N, C-alpha and C positions, 0 to 999 in steps of 0.2 A: 825741252821737248815742246815742239809747236803742235798745236792741234786746232781743229776748226773752232772749238769752243773757246780757245784762248784769244782768238781774234774776234769772234762774234759771241757775245754772251747768250746764255740760255734764257728763254723767256722766264719771267718772274714766278710763274706757276709750276715750273719744272724743278723737281728734286733729282739730283744725280748721285749715284752710289756705285760702289764696287764690292765684289765678293772677296773676302779674305779668309780662306779656309786654313791656310798654314803660312809659315814664314817664307818658305822658298818661292812659292808662286804668288801668294796673296799680298804680302807686304809691299812689293814694288808697285802694286796698283794704287796704293794710297798716294804716293807722290804724283802719279798721273792724274788722280782725281783733284788734287789740290791746285793744279794749274787751270782748272775749269772755272770760269766766271759764272757762278750760279747762286741762287738764293739759299739753297740747302744742300749740303753734302753729307752723305751717310755711308757707313761701312756695314755690310751684312756679313758678319762672321758666322756663317752657317753653310754647311755643317762645319762646326769648329772641330778640327782634327788634331790640334796640338796647342800647346801653350804658345802664344804669340810673343811673349817677352814684352819689352818696352815698345810702346806704340806712340808715335808723335801725333797727337790728336788736335794740334792747333789747326783751326779752320774746318774741323769736322763737327757737324752739328748733332748727329745721331749715330749711335752704335747699336746694332741689332745682333743679338747672339742667340744661337740655337744649335742643337745637336742633330745628329742624323737619326732618322726613324726608319721603321720597317724591319722586315726580317733580315737578320745578320748585320744589323747596323753596328758600326763601331761606336764604342762608348766615349763619352765626353767626361773629363774630370772636372769636379767642382772647383778645384784650385785654378783651372784655366779661366773659368768664368769669373771667379773672385778677383783674379789679377786684372782682367779687363774692367770690371766694375769699379775697382779702386782707382784706376787711371781715369775713368770717365768722371768719377766724383771729383778728383783733383783738377781736371781740366774743364769742368762744368759742361761736359758733353752728355746729352740725353742718352739714357741706357734703357734698352728694351730687351727682355729675356723671353724667348719663346719656350715655354715649358710644355713638353709633350708627356702626356700620361697614357698609360696603357690600361 
């Protein structure tokens, strides 16, 4: 896939990321992100709507994870977050969890 940023790198002060809420729609965005020449690449897995399974984190610097909030928000399972956390630890990807308290 050719993109503007694969030919012209992003400025060094720019971080680029994608939202990955589920496997079907979100996971393909990771491959798109990896072709971008930039200083920092991040994934925002929020709202996390399901277990993402195995994630190829090579070239990803940050993983941000959070659930959905507000009235009638869908719940997020602890096991989904723990799965991502373990993979981040293994791949040395920074992990940030947004905890929402009521």
